[in-house]
C-alpha positions as CSV (number, residue, x, y, z in Angstrom):
1,M,-89.4,48.8,56.8
2,A,-85.9,49.2,58.0
3,G,-87.0,51.4,60.8
4,V,-89.7,48.9,61.8
5,H,-87.2,46.1,62.0
6,E,-84.8,48.3,63.9
7,Q,-87.5,49.1,66.5
8,E,-88.5,45.5,66.7
9,R,-85.0,44.4,67.4
10,F,-84.5,47.1,69.9
11,G,-87.8,46.5,71.5
12,R,-86.8,42.9,72.2
13,F,-84.0,44.1,74.3
14,F,-85.8,46.8,76.2
15,A,-89.3,45.3,76.6
16,F,-90.3,44.6,80.2
17,D,-93.5,44.5,82.3
18,E,-94.5,47.4,84.4
19,D,-94.9,45.1,87.2
20,S,-91.4,43.9,87.0
21,E,-89.4,44.8,90.0
22,S,-86.2,46.8,89.6
23,E,-84.2,44.2,91.5
24,D,-84.8,41.6,88.7
25,I,-82.9,43.7,86.2
26,S,-79.1,43.0,85.9
27,L,-77.3,46.2,85.5
28,D,-74.2,44.5,84.3
29,E,-76.0,42.9,81.4
30,L,-77.7,46.2,80.6
31,E,-74.4,47.9,80.4
32,E,-73.2,45.2,78.0
33,E,-76.3,45.6,75.9
34,L,-75.9,49.3,75.8
35,E,-72.3,48.9,74.8
36,E,-73.1,46.4,72.1
37,H,-75.9,48.6,70.6
38,K,-74.4,52.0,71.1
39,D,-74.3,52.6,67.3
40,Y,-78.0,52.1,66.8
41,D,-79.8,55.3,65.8
42,V,-82.7,54.7,68.2
43,L,-80.5,54.2,71.2
44,I,-78.5,57.3,70.2
45,T,-81.7,59.3,69.9
46,I,-83.0,58.1,73.3
47,L,-79.8,58.8,75.1
48,K,-79.5,62.1,73.3
49,N,-83.0,63.3,74.1
50,G,-82.8,62.0,77.7
51,E,-86.1,60.1,77.4
52,K,-86.9,57.5,80.0
53,Q,-86.4,53.9,79.2
54,R,-89.7,52.9,80.4
55,G,-91.5,55.4,78.3
56,L,-89.5,54.5,75.3
57,A,-90.2,50.8,75.9
58,T,-93.9,51.6,76.0
59,L,-93.7,53.4,72.8
60,V,-91.8,50.6,71.2
61,E,-94.3,48.1,72.5
62,G,-97.1,50.1,71.0
63,N,-95.4,50.2,67.7
64,L,-94.8,46.5,67.8
65,G,-98.5,45.9,68.3
66,H,-99.4,48.0,65.3
67,I,-96.9,46.1,63.3
68,E,-98.2,42.8,64.4
69,E,-101.7,43.7,63.4
70,S,-100.4,44.9,60.1
71,L,-98.6,41.6,59.5
72,I,-101.7,39.6,60.4
73,E,-103.8,41.5,57.9
74,D,-101.1,40.9,55.3
75,Y,-101.1,37.2,56.1
76,I,-104.9,36.9,55.8
77,E,-104.8,38.7,52.5
78,D,-102.1,36.2,51.2
79,N,-103.7,33.1,52.7
80,D,-104.9,31.6,49.4
81,S,-101.5,32.2,47.8
82,L,-99.8,30.5,50.7
83,A,-102.2,27.5,50.5
84,L,-101.6,27.2,46.8
85,L,-97.8,27.4,47.5
86,H,-98.2,24.7,50.1
87,E,-99.9,22.4,47.6
88,Q,-97.3,23.1,45.0
89,I,-94.5,22.3,47.5
90,H,-96.3,19.1,48.4
91,E,-96.6,18.1,44.7
92,C,-92.9,18.9,44.2
93,D,-92.1,16.7,47.1
94,I,-94.0,13.9,45.5
95,I,-92.3,14.5,42.1
96,L,-88.9,14.6,43.7
97,S,-89.6,11.4,45.6
98,Q,-90.5,9.7,42.3
99,I,-87.3,11.1,40.6
100,G,-85.2,9.8,43.5
101,S,-86.8,6.4,43.0
102,I,-86.0,6.5,39.3
103,L,-82.5,7.7,40.0
104,S,-81.9,4.9,42.5
105,G,-83.1,2.4,39.8
106,F,-80.9,4.0,37.2
107,Q,-78.0,3.8,39.5
108,V,-78.5,0.1,40.0
109,H,-78.9,-0.4,36.2
110,I,-75.7,1.6,35.6
111,G,-73.8,-0.7,38.1
112,S,-75.0,-3.7,36.1
113,I,-73.9,-2.1,32.8
114,S,-70.4,-1.4,34.3
115,S,-70.1,-5.1,35.1
116,E,-71.1,-6.1,31.6
117,I,-68.6,-3.6,30.2
118,R,-65.8,-5.1,32.2
119,S,-66.8,-8.5,31.1
120,L,-66.8,-7.4,27.5
121,Q,-63.4,-5.8,27.9
122,V,-62.0,-9.1,29.1
123,K,-63.6,-11.0,26.2
124,S,-62.3,-8.3,23.8
125,L,-58.7,-8.8,25.1
126,D,-59.0,-12.6,24.7
127,I,-60.3,-12.2,21.2
128,S,-57.5,-9.8,20.3
129,V,-54.9,-12.2,21.5
130,Q,-56.5,-15.0,19.6
131,L,-56.6,-12.9,16.5
132,K,-53.0,-12.0,16.8
133,N,-52.0,-15.6,17.3
134,R,-54.1,-16.6,14.3
135,K,-52.5,-13.9,12.2
136,L,-49.0,-15.0,13.3
137,V,-49.9,-18.6,12.5
138,E,-51.3,-17.5,9.2
139,T,-48.2,-15.5,8.4
140,K,-45.8,-18.3,9.3
141,L,-48.0,-20.9,7.6
142,A,-48.2,-18.7,4.5
143,G,-44.4,-18.2,4.6
144,F,-43.9,-21.9,5.1
145,V,-46.2,-22.7,2.2
146,E,-44.5,-20.1,0.0
147,E,-41.1,-21.4,0.8
148,I,-41.7,-25.1,0.2
149,I,-44.1,-24.9,-2.7
150,A,-42.7,-25.0,-6.2
151,P,-44.9,-23.1,-8.6
152,P,-45.4,-24.6,-12.0
153,G,-43.7,-21.6,-13.7
154,L,-40.6,-22.1,-11.6
155,V,-40.5,-25.8,-12.4
156,D,-40.9,-25.1,-16.1
157,I,-38.1,-22.6,-16.2
158,L,-35.7,-24.8,-14.3
159,V,-36.5,-27.9,-16.3
160,N,-37.1,-26.5,-19.8
161,G,-35.9,-22.9,-19.7
162,E,-32.8,-21.4,-21.3
163,V,-29.9,-20.5,-19.0
164,N,-30.0,-16.7,-18.8
165,D,-30.6,-14.0,-16.3
166,G,-34.2,-15.2,-15.7
167,Y,-32.8,-18.7,-15.1
168,A,-30.4,-17.4,-12.5
169,R,-33.2,-15.6,-10.7
170,S,-35.2,-18.9,-10.6
171,L,-32.2,-20.7,-9.3
172,E,-32.0,-18.1,-6.5
173,I,-35.6,-18.8,-5.6
174,L,-34.9,-22.6,-5.6
175,S,-31.8,-22.0,-3.5
176,K,-33.8,-20.2,-0.9
177,K,-36.4,-23.0,-0.7
178,L,-33.7,-25.7,-0.4
179,K,-31.9,-23.7,2.4
180,F,-35.3,-23.2,4.1
181,V,-36.0,-26.9,4.5
182,Q,-32.5,-27.6,5.6
183,V,-32.2,-25.1,8.4
184,N,-35.0,-26.2,10.8
185,P,-35.3,-29.9,11.6
186,L,-39.0,-29.4,12.6
187,I,-39.7,-28.1,9.2
188,N,-37.8,-31.0,7.6
189,A,-40.0,-33.4,9.5
190,S,-43.4,-31.9,8.5
191,K,-45.9,-33.8,6.5
192,A,-46.4,-30.9,4.1
193,L,-42.7,-31.0,3.2
194,K,-42.8,-34.7,2.6
195,D,-45.4,-34.1,-0.1
196,I,-43.2,-31.5,-1.9
197,N,-39.7,-32.7,-1.0
198,Q,-39.5,-35.1,-3.9
199,E,-40.2,-32.4,-6.4
200,L,-37.6,-30.1,-4.8
201,E,-35.0,-32.8,-4.9
202,R,-35.7,-33.4,-8.6
203,L,-35.2,-29.7,-9.3
204,R,-32.0,-29.8,-7.2
205,Q,-30.6,-32.5,-9.3
206,K,-31.9,-31.2,-12.6
207,A,-30.7,-27.6,-12.3
208,P,-27.0,-28.3,-11.5
209,S,-26.8,-30.6,-14.5
210,K,-28.3,-28.0,-16.8
211,V,-26.1,-25.2,-15.4
212,S,-23.0,-27.2,-15.6
213,S,-23.6,-28.2,-19.2
214,H,-24.2,-24.6,-20.2
215,I,-21.0,-23.3,-18.5
216,I,-18.9,-26.2,-19.8
217,E,-20.0,-25.3,-23.4
218,I,-18.5,-21.8,-22.7
219,F,-15.3,-23.5,-21.5
220,F,-15.0,-25.5,-24.7
221,A,-15.5,-22.3,-26.7
222,M,-12.3,-21.0,-25.0
223,R,-10.3,-23.8,-26.6
224,K,-10.9,-22.5,-30.1
225,P,-7.7,-20.9,-31.6
226,G,-7.7,-17.1,-31.7
227,T,-10.4,-16.8,-29.0
228,N,-10.0,-13.8,-26.7
229,I,-10.4,-15.6,-23.3
230,Q,-10.5,-12.5,-21.2
231,I,-13.5,-11.2,-23.2
232,L,-15.4,-14.4,-22.6
233,Q,-14.5,-14.3,-18.9
234,Q,-15.5,-10.8,-18.3
235,N,-18.5,-10.4,-20.6
236,L,-20.0,-13.9,-20.5
237,L,-18.9,-16.0,-17.5
238,Q,-19.0,-13.2,-15.0
239,K,-22.7,-12.8,-15.6
240,H,-23.2,-16.4,-14.6
241,R,-21.4,-16.1,-11.3
242,Y,-24.5,-17.0,-9.3
243,L,-24.8,-20.2,-11.3
244,V,-21.4,-21.3,-10.0
245,L,-22.4,-20.3,-6.5
246,F,-25.5,-22.4,-6.7
247,L,-23.5,-25.4,-7.8
248,K,-21.1,-24.8,-5.0
249,E,-23.9,-24.8,-2.4
250,H,-26.3,-27.4,-3.8
251,G,-24.3,-29.5,-6.2
252,S,-20.9,-30.3,-4.8
253,G,-20.2,-33.2,-7.2
254,T,-21.2,-31.2,-10.3
255,Y,-19.3,-28.2,-9.0
256,G,-16.1,-30.3,-8.6
257,D,-16.6,-31.5,-12.2
258,L,-17.1,-27.9,-13.4
259,C,-13.9,-26.8,-11.6
260,A,-11.9,-29.7,-13.1
261,S,-13.3,-28.8,-16.6
262,Y,-12.2,-25.2,-16.2
263,V,-8.7,-26.2,-14.9
264,D,-8.3,-28.7,-17.7
265,T,-9.4,-26.1,-20.3
266,M,-7.3,-23.2,-19.1
267,N,-4.3,-25.4,-18.4
268,K,-4.2,-26.6,-22.0
269,V,-5.0,-23.2,-23.5
270,L,-2.5,-21.3,-21.5
271,S,0.2,-24.0,-21.9
272,T,-0.2,-23.9,-25.6
273,Y,-0.2,-20.1,-25.6
274,F,3.0,-19.9,-23.6
275,R,4.7,-22.6,-25.6
276,L,4.0,-20.8,-28.9
277,Y,5.2,-17.6,-27.4
278,V,8.4,-19.1,-26.1
279,E,9.1,-20.7,-29.5
280,A,8.5,-17.4,-31.2
281,L,10.8,-15.6,-28.8
282,E,13.6,-18.1,-29.1
283,R,13.8,-17.3,-32.8
284,M,14.5,-13.7,-31.9
285,K,17.3,-14.6,-29.4
286,L,20.8,-13.2,-29.9
287,D,23.2,-16.0,-28.8
288,I,25.8,-14.8,-26.4
289,G,28.2,-17.4,-24.8
290,V,27.0,-20.8,-26.0
291,S,29.7,-23.1,-24.6
292,S,31.8,-23.4,-21.4
293,E,35.0,-22.6,-23.3
294,Y,33.5,-19.6,-25.1
295,V,34.9,-16.9,-22.8
296,I,38.4,-18.4,-22.9
297,D,38.1,-18.8,-26.6
298,I,37.2,-15.1,-27.0
299,I,40.1,-14.1,-24.9
300,T,42.7,-16.1,-26.8
301,R,41.4,-14.9,-30.2
302,G,42.3,-11.3,-29.4
303,R,40.9,-7.8,-29.8
304,E,39.2,-8.1,-33.1
305,H,37.2,-11.2,-32.2
306,L,36.3,-9.7,-28.9
307,R,34.9,-6.5,-30.5
308,D,31.9,-8.5,-31.9
309,H,31.0,-9.7,-28.4
310,R,31.8,-6.6,-26.4
311,F,28.3,-6.4,-24.8
312,M,29.0,-9.8,-23.2
313,F,31.1,-7.8,-20.7
314,S,29.7,-4.4,-20.9
315,L,26.3,-3.3,-19.6
316,G,25.9,-0.2,-21.8
317,E,22.4,0.2,-23.2
318,R,21.4,-3.1,-21.8
319,A,20.6,-1.4,-18.5
320,N,17.7,0.4,-20.2
321,I,15.6,-2.7,-19.8
322,L,15.4,-2.0,-16.1
323,K,13.8,1.4,-16.8
324,E,11.2,-0.3,-19.1
325,I,10.2,-3.0,-16.7
326,E,6.5,-2.5,-17.2
327,Q,6.5,-1.7,-20.9
328,P,4.6,-4.1,-23.2
329,G,6.6,-7.2,-24.2
330,L,7.9,-8.2,-27.6
331,V,5.4,-8.9,-30.3
332,P,6.9,-11.8,-32.3
333,Q,5.1,-11.0,-35.5
334,I,6.4,-7.4,-35.6
335,S,10.0,-8.4,-34.5
336,Q,10.2,-11.1,-37.1
337,V,9.2,-8.7,-39.8
338,N,12.1,-6.4,-38.8
339,S,14.4,-9.5,-38.4
340,R,15.7,-8.1,-35.1
341,K,17.6,-10.1,-32.6
342,Y,17.6,-9.4,-28.9
343,P,19.8,-10.3,-25.9
344,Y,18.1,-13.0,-23.8
345,E,17.3,-10.6,-20.9
346,V,14.9,-8.8,-23.3
347,I,13.2,-12.1,-24.2
348,F,13.1,-13.0,-20.5
349,R,11.4,-9.7,-19.5
350,S,8.8,-10.1,-22.3
351,L,8.1,-13.7,-21.1
352,Q,7.7,-12.6,-17.5
353,K,5.6,-9.6,-18.5
354,L,3.2,-11.9,-20.3
355,L,3.1,-14.2,-17.3
356,M,2.4,-11.4,-14.9
357,D,-0.4,-9.9,-17.0
358,T,-2.0,-13.3,-17.7
359,A,-1.6,-14.5,-14.1
360,S,-3.1,-11.2,-12.7
361,S,-6.1,-11.4,-15.0
362,E,-6.7,-15.1,-14.3
363,Y,-6.2,-14.8,-10.5
364,L,-8.7,-12.0,-10.3
365,F,-11.2,-13.9,-12.4
366,I,-10.9,-17.1,-10.4
367,E,-11.2,-15.2,-7.1
368,A,-14.4,-13.5,-8.4
369,F,-15.9,-16.4,-10.2
370,F,-15.0,-19.5,-8.2
371,G,-13.8,-17.9,-4.9
372,E,-11.0,-20.5,-4.6
373,E,-7.4,-19.4,-4.9
374,S,-6.2,-23.0,-5.3
375,L,-7.7,-23.3,-8.7
376,F,-5.2,-20.7,-10.0
377,Y,-2.2,-22.8,-9.2
378,Q,-3.9,-25.8,-10.8
379,V,-4.6,-23.8,-13.9
380,F,-1.0,-22.5,-14.1
381,E,0.7,-25.9,-13.5
382,G,1.0,-26.2,-17.3
383,P,2.3,-22.7,-18.1
384,F,4.8,-22.9,-15.2
385,A,6.0,-26.2,-16.5
386,V,6.5,-24.7,-20.0
387,I,8.5,-21.8,-18.5
388,D,10.5,-24.0,-16.2
389,Q,11.4,-26.3,-19.1
390,H,12.4,-23.3,-21.2
391,L,14.6,-21.8,-18.4
392,D,16.2,-25.1,-17.7
393,L,17.3,-25.5,-21.3
394,T,18.3,-21.8,-21.7
395,L,20.1,-21.3,-18.5
396,S,22.2,-24.4,-18.9
397,N,23.5,-22.9,-22.2
398,C,23.8,-19.3,-21.0
399,H,27.3,-18.0,-20.3
400,D,26.5,-14.4,-20.3
401,A,26.9,-13.2,-16.7
402,V,25.6,-9.7,-17.4
403,C,22.5,-11.2,-18.8
404,L,22.0,-13.5,-15.8
405,M,22.4,-10.5,-13.4
406,L,20.0,-8.5,-15.5
407,M,17.5,-11.4,-15.2
408,I,17.9,-11.4,-11.4
409,C,17.2,-7.6,-11.4
410,I,14.2,-8.0,-13.7
411,T,12.8,-10.7,-11.4
412,R,13.2,-8.5,-8.3
413,K,11.5,-5.6,-10.0
414,H,8.7,-7.8,-11.2
415,Q,8.2,-9.0,-7.6
416,L,7.8,-5.4,-6.6
417,V,5.2,-4.8,-9.5
418,M,3.1,-7.8,-8.3
419,S,3.4,-6.6,-4.7
420,N,2.1,-3.1,-5.8
421,R,-0.8,-4.9,-7.5
422,R,-1.5,-6.7,-4.2
423,L,-1.5,-10.1,-6.0
424,P,0.4,-12.9,-4.3
425,C,-0.1,-15.5,-7.0
426,L,3.4,-15.4,-8.5
427,E,5.4,-15.3,-5.2
428,N,6.5,-18.9,-5.4
429,Y,7.4,-18.6,-9.1
430,F,9.6,-15.5,-8.5
431,D,11.4,-17.2,-5.6
432,K,12.0,-20.3,-7.7
433,A,13.2,-18.2,-10.6
434,V,15.8,-16.4,-8.3
435,M,16.8,-19.8,-7.0
436,Y,17.5,-20.9,-10.6
437,L,19.4,-17.7,-11.6
438,W,21.8,-17.1,-8.7
439,P,23.5,-20.6,-8.8
440,R,23.8,-20.3,-12.6
441,F,25.2,-16.8,-12.3
442,K,27.8,-18.0,-9.8
443,V,28.8,-20.9,-12.1
444,V,29.3,-18.5,-15.1
445,F,31.0,-15.9,-12.9
446,D,33.5,-18.6,-11.7
447,M,34.0,-19.4,-15.3
448,Y,34.9,-15.8,-16.0
449,L,37.4,-15.8,-13.1
450,Q,38.8,-19.1,-14.2
451,S,39.4,-17.6,-17.7
452,L,41.5,-14.8,-16.0
453,H,43.5,-17.2,-13.9
454,Q,44.1,-19.8,-16.7
455,C,44.8,-17.5,-19.7
456,D,48.3,-17.4,-21.0
457,A,49.8,-14.0,-20.5
458,K,52.4,-14.5,-23.3
459,T,49.7,-15.5,-25.8
460,L,47.5,-12.5,-24.9
461,W,50.5,-10.0,-24.8
462,I,50.4,-7.3,-27.3
463,D,53.6,-5.2,-27.9
464,G,52.4,-1.8,-26.5
465,T,51.8,-0.1,-23.3
466,H,48.2,1.0,-24.0
467,P,45.4,-0.6,-22.0
468,H,44.9,-4.2,-22.7
469,H,41.6,-5.2,-24.3
470,I,41.1,-8.1,-21.9
471,V,41.6,-5.8,-18.9
472,R,39.2,-3.3,-20.3
473,C,36.6,-6.0,-20.8
474,Y,36.9,-7.2,-17.3
475,V,36.8,-3.6,-15.9
476,E,33.6,-2.9,-17.8
477,F,32.3,-6.3,-16.6
478,T,33.1,-5.2,-13.0
479,A,31.4,-1.8,-13.5
480,S,28.3,-3.5,-14.9
481,L,28.1,-5.8,-11.9
482,V,28.6,-3.0,-9.5
483,Q,25.7,-1.0,-11.1
484,L,23.4,-4.0,-11.1
485,N,24.4,-4.9,-7.6
486,A,23.4,-1.4,-6.5
487,E,20.2,-1.7,-8.4
488,C,18.9,-5.0,-7.2
489,G,21.7,-6.7,-5.2
490,D,21.2,-8.4,-1.9
491,G,24.8,-8.8,-0.7
492,Q,25.5,-12.1,-2.5
493,L,27.7,-10.3,-5.1
494,D,30.0,-8.4,-2.9
495,M,32.5,-11.2,-2.2
496,N,32.5,-12.2,-5.9
497,L,33.4,-8.6,-6.9
498,E,36.3,-8.7,-4.5
499,R,37.5,-11.9,-6.2
500,L,37.2,-10.3,-9.6
501,R,39.2,-7.3,-8.5
502,L,42.0,-9.5,-7.3
503,A,41.9,-11.5,-10.5
504,I,42.3,-8.3,-12.6
505,D,45.3,-7.3,-10.5
506,G,46.9,-10.6,-11.0
507,L,46.3,-10.5,-14.7
508,L,47.9,-7.1,-14.9
509,V,50.9,-8.3,-13.1
510,R,51.3,-11.3,-15.4
511,L,50.8,-9.2,-18.6
512,S,53.3,-6.5,-17.4
513,Q,56.0,-9.1,-16.9
514,N,56.2,-9.4,-20.7
515,F,57.9,-6.0,-20.9
516,T,61.7,-5.9,-20.6
517,T,62.1,-2.8,-18.5
518,P,60.4,-1.7,-15.2
519,K,59.6,1.6,-16.8
520,L,57.4,0.0,-19.5
521,Q,55.9,-2.4,-16.9
522,H,54.9,0.6,-14.8
523,L,53.6,2.5,-17.8
524,F,51.5,-0.4,-18.9
525,V,50.0,-0.8,-15.4
526,L,49.4,3.0,-15.2
527,N,47.5,3.0,-18.5
528,N,45.3,0.1,-17.5
529,Y,44.6,1.6,-14.0
530,D,43.8,5.0,-15.7
531,M,41.4,3.2,-18.1
532,A,39.8,1.4,-15.2
533,I,39.2,4.7,-13.4
534,S,37.6,6.2,-16.5
535,V,35.3,3.2,-16.9
536,L,34.3,3.2,-13.2
537,K,33.5,7.0,-13.3
538,E,31.0,6.3,-16.0
539,A,29.4,3.7,-13.8
540,G,28.4,6.4,-11.3
541,D,28.4,6.7,-7.5
542,E,27.9,3.0,-7.1
543,A,31.6,2.3,-8.2
544,K,33.1,5.0,-6.0
545,N,34.8,2.5,-3.6
546,L,36.4,0.5,-6.4
547,Q,37.4,3.7,-8.2
548,R,39.2,4.9,-5.1
549,Y,41.1,1.6,-4.9
550,F,42.4,2.0,-8.5
551,E,43.2,5.6,-7.9
552,E,45.5,4.6,-5.0
553,K,47.1,2.0,-7.2
554,L,47.5,4.6,-9.9
555,E,49.2,7.0,-7.5
556,S,51.7,4.4,-6.3
557,N,52.6,3.2,-9.8
558,M,52.8,6.8,-11.1
559,M,55.6,7.6,-8.6
560,A,57.5,4.4,-9.6
561,F,57.2,5.3,-13.3
562,V,58.3,8.9,-12.7
563,D,61.4,7.5,-10.9
564,D,62.1,5.2,-13.8
565,L,61.7,8.0,-16.3
566,L,64.1,10.4,-14.5
567,T,66.6,7.6,-13.9
568,E,66.7,6.9,-17.6
569,H,67.6,10.5,-18.5
570,F,69.2,11.9,-15.4
571,S,70.7,8.8,-13.7
572,D,73.9,10.5,-12.5
573,L,72.0,13.4,-11.0
574,L,69.6,11.2,-9.1
575,R,72.4,8.9,-8.0
576,F,74.4,11.7,-6.6
577,V,71.8,13.7,-4.8
578,R,70.1,10.7,-3.3
579,S,73.4,9.3,-2.0
580,H,74.8,12.6,-0.7
581,V,72.0,15.0,0.1
582,S,68.9,14.6,2.3
583,E,65.5,15.4,0.9
584,D,65.1,18.5,3.2
585,L,68.7,19.8,2.5
586,L,69.5,19.8,6.2
587,F,72.5,17.4,6.2
588,Y,74.7,15.5,3.8
589,T,75.0,11.7,4.0
590,E,78.5,11.7,2.4
591,R,81.3,14.2,2.1
592,S,81.4,15.5,-1.5
593,N,84.2,17.1,-3.5
594,I,84.6,19.1,-6.6
595,A,85.7,16.1,-8.6
596,E,82.5,14.2,-8.0
597,L,80.2,17.2,-8.7
598,E,81.8,18.6,-11.8
599,P,80.8,15.8,-14.3
600,V,77.3,15.7,-12.9
601,V,76.8,19.4,-13.3
602,K,78.3,19.6,-16.7
603,N,76.4,16.6,-18.0
604,F,73.1,18.1,-16.8
605,A,73.9,21.4,-18.4
606,M,74.5,19.8,-21.8
607,K,71.4,17.5,-22.1
608,W,68.7,18.8,-19.8
609,R,66.7,20.5,-22.6
610,G,66.8,17.6,-24.9
611,A,66.0,15.2,-22.1
612,L,62.9,17.2,-21.2
613,E,61.7,17.1,-24.8
614,V,62.3,13.4,-25.0
615,M,60.4,12.8,-21.8
616,H,57.6,15.0,-23.0
617,N,57.2,13.2,-26.3
618,E,57.5,9.8,-24.7
619,V,54.8,10.5,-22.1
620,V,52.5,12.1,-24.7
621,T,52.8,9.1,-27.0
622,S,52.8,6.4,-24.4
623,C,49.9,7.5,-22.1
624,S,46.5,6.7,-23.4
625,N,44.9,9.5,-21.4
626,L,46.3,13.0,-22.0
627,L,45.2,14.2,-18.6
628,S,47.0,11.4,-16.9
629,G,50.1,12.0,-19.1
630,M,50.1,15.6,-18.1
631,A,49.9,14.6,-14.4
632,I,52.9,12.2,-14.9
633,L,55.0,14.8,-16.7
634,K,54.2,17.4,-14.1
635,A,55.2,15.0,-11.3
636,A,58.4,14.1,-13.2
637,M,59.5,17.7,-13.8
638,A,58.6,18.7,-10.3
639,Q,60.8,15.8,-9.0
640,L,63.6,16.8,-11.4
641,L,63.4,20.4,-10.3
642,N,63.6,19.3,-6.6
643,D,66.6,17.0,-7.3
644,Y,68.5,19.7,-9.2
645,N,67.9,22.2,-6.5
646,R,69.5,19.8,-4.1
647,L,72.5,19.5,-6.4
648,S,72.7,23.3,-6.6
649,E,72.7,23.6,-2.8
650,C,75.4,21.0,-2.6
651,V,77.6,23.0,-5.0
652,K,77.3,26.0,-2.8
653,K,78.3,24.1,0.3
654,I,81.5,22.3,-0.8
655,P,84.9,24.0,-1.0
656,G,85.7,25.4,-4.4
657,G,82.1,24.9,-5.6
658,S,82.0,28.4,-6.9
659,A,84.1,27.3,-9.9
660,L,81.1,25.3,-11.1
661,N,78.7,28.2,-11.0
662,R,79.1,29.0,-14.7
663,H,78.0,25.4,-15.5
664,L,74.9,25.5,-13.3
665,V,71.5,26.0,-14.9
666,S,69.3,28.5,-13.1
667,I,66.2,27.2,-11.4
668,T,64.3,29.9,-13.2
669,S,65.3,28.6,-16.6
670,I,64.3,25.1,-15.7
671,S,61.0,26.3,-14.4
672,Y,60.3,28.3,-17.5
673,E,61.0,25.3,-19.7
674,I,58.7,23.1,-17.5
675,R,55.9,25.7,-17.8
676,K,56.3,25.7,-21.6
677,Y,55.6,22.0,-21.7
678,S,52.8,22.3,-19.3
679,R,51.1,24.9,-21.5
680,A,51.6,22.6,-24.5
681,L,49.8,19.8,-22.6
């Protein structure tokens, strides 16, 4: 078949009539045709074999004729099949035409359905919005109805129920309903609320009355003697905190009455409690300084009478109270059994400790239960009045300056304790207490100074050079104030300490004037200054400045006493060397001769050993402090050695002085004797 088709295609190009003239054929086109079909097998064969085109065309045309006949025969044979195929194609055209009509109708129907769907979508959206709005209205309406309606169970609990945790929950529900109707004015104007408002108002009036009565009953229970108020507050009242909050929000009148009832109850209870405690403490008080003449009276009565009141001037163990500032206070029942008496500062600390603990507990409770700080000060008006009255009476009769200064220090430390607790409730009380104490301290302090200035030195004088008991008392008093001033002072005491120091100096001068000789006067002053230094050393670093002052005074008076001591035993030696020889031995102030020197040298040689022994015994027996006596004796002997050395040098310088060499005492001998006494000391 491929060959037939090939010949047929080729024949179409090369078929021509025999009659055609050669001039009608376009050689250019022929060349193009040949070029285009140069790959055909027939053309290749023709060109290869060299056959003529016309003969080949005739052959091709003959072949085409046979092929055409063959095709016609085939067509005739398949004529029925073709007719049947034509009918089937025609029927298919009819069916397809019907299907097209159906599809056209279906397309139109689908268009109408699409419009209906869009319409339904719009309606569905509208219905959804309506449903949402209705649900929102239903929710709000349900909430509104729920908020304003008072269920019978709620009404029954609030009217007839017992005040307990369930009652508090019911009050919370009622509070929400009352707040709900008050917030929005539109709700307040609704008709539904008008129907229920009367019932809500009745519950609002009934509930506060019932709550107030219940809490006031607890308040009255606090008034019973022996009741532990803090347990009632913490275990019972704190559980009803919401009840008070409800009254504060919805029953202002009843809440005010409740607060007044609590203030009245606690004011009376705490006032009674503090009054009884103060009375019990007063029975344990050790009286110190009960009259304005008491200090002068002690001074004039002398050492034995003063010994019983020594702690009026000395701090001693009384300072320990500042280390026990937060220890529990005195328990009157225990102390009364032991029959112990205490200085007033111990009682004062116990009273303030009770006040701090009670005030701290009450302040925290009022803040948590009522939420109003002002109620605390109303509650404590009574206790403060009791304490103020007690302090007014006690301070006016207190003449113990050490006690007053201790009370100031205790108050300062208690202020720090309350500050650490972060409770400001006693700030005004502490400030007021300090304002009470400082003026009274200054009055008593001035009385002490006045006693020093007014005392009769001749009446107080005791025959002896040892430290005077009055001077010792006032030095101990000074050391006590210096310690307390360093502990809690604020600068107010510095000037008073200076006045006290000047008063002590003045008293020493007046007392020393009772002695007949300057030597005894200096020795008396020396012993008192030495005692003062010893007392101030015990006071610690706080008294360093004052200690240095007395050390300077001691040094100056020691040199005067040494000079008096040497003058008494070696007057001719001192008179000669100080009038004739300079201190550094470089020049002589007066011309000396053998006649003037001989009695001085001989007199010293005869009595120097005995004089040294007398000086040693006198210093040892007269000086109250052995170390100070040793320092005095060393200074005296050193001065004696220096003066005698000046005398020896003078003997060597004058004409004929060698004649006195056999009477001179060697410096080595004197030094040896001095060292012997030094070792003995």
